[in-house]
N, C-alpha and C positions, 0 to 999 in steps of 0.2 A: 616386675618387669619392666616398666619405664624407669624406675628410680633410676637417678642419675642424668635423668634428661631434664630439660626446663619445664617440659610439657607437665610432669610429674608434679613437681614443686608449684605451677601454675593453679594446677587442678587440685591440688591437696591444701595448700595453704602452706606448706611446710617451709622451712629456712631455705634459702636458694642455694646458699653455699653448703650446706652438711644435709640437708633434706631430713632432720631427725625429729625435729618438734615443729610444732604450728607456730606460726608466727601471731596469732590472736589469742587473747585471753581466754576468748569463749569459741568452742570450734564451731558452734550453730550460728549462721548469721541472720536467722529470724529471732535472736534474743535482741531485739532493737535498742536497749539500754546499753549493749556493749558491743553493736556493731561496728565502732569505728576504734575499740580499744586494741591495741595492738602492743604487745611486750616491748619493751626497751631493747632487750637485746635476746640473741639466742644462749640459751644455758650451755648449750654442745661446744658451739664453736666462737661464741662471744661476739659474732655479727652485730653490729648496731643496725636495727631496721630503720629507721631513722636516718639517713646517711646524711643528711643537712637539716636544717631548721625548714619546716613546710615541704618537706621532700615528697610526700603524698600527694600535693596539690596536682604536680602533673598527671597523677593517676586521672585526673577530671578528662584530659584529653582521650585517654584510652578509652574512659568510659564512656566517650560520645559515640565511639568506633563499635563499641560492644552492644551499647543501647542500639543502636542502629541496624546490627547485626540480628539482634533478638527482635525487635519490631518488624524487620522484612521479613523474617521467618513465619514469624505471627499473621503477618499479613498473607504471605503465601499459601500457607496451611489453610487458613480459614476462607479466601477469596477463592483461589485456585484449586484447593484441595477439597473443599466441603462447600464450594460453588455457592457462599453466601453473600448479601448484597454487600454494597460498599460500606454501608453504616455498620453492617455487624461485623464487618472485616475490622473497622478502626477500633470499635469497642473491644474486640479481641485484643488489639495492639495496646491498646490501655489497660486492658486487665492484665497482658503479660508484663508489660513493664511495672506495673504496681505489684504485683506478686514476685517477679524476678528482681525488684529492686535491690534488694539486700545481697543477693548471688552476684549481680554486675557488680556494685560496688567492690565488693571482696576480689573478684575476678581481675578487675581492673587495677588493683592493687597488685595483686600477685604478677600481672604481667609488667606492671610499673617497674618492681625492684626487680623483676629477674632480666630486664633490659639491661641494668646496671651492675649486677652480682652474677656471678658465674659459680656454677657446680665444682667443688674441689673434692675430687674422688679419694683423696689423702686423708680427709677428715673423716669420711664415712668407716675406715679401719679401726679408728681410735674406737 
């Protein structure tokens, strides 16, 4: 349904240009030994994922914003939703950030590459 949009590529981790295959060697972000391993290029459209040396260092800036969004959400749910103490709310933030760290990292990389590469609908027909 959302195929062909940046949202689809961001949430699925697929190639931002053709959206045919995963950018990552292992789709599961919780395989911690492979969490940073990314394919060199797409086997379908030949897009080189590392557009330049150290390309994904820029995703650290995105990661900060995504992490803040997750932390604020955890705080609001814990403190306002369940009416816990402030200490419990901060523990909820720490647990959320620890548990979702690999997802935040992948999501940040997906957002970062989608800022620079657009979907090509002609490639999806091949």
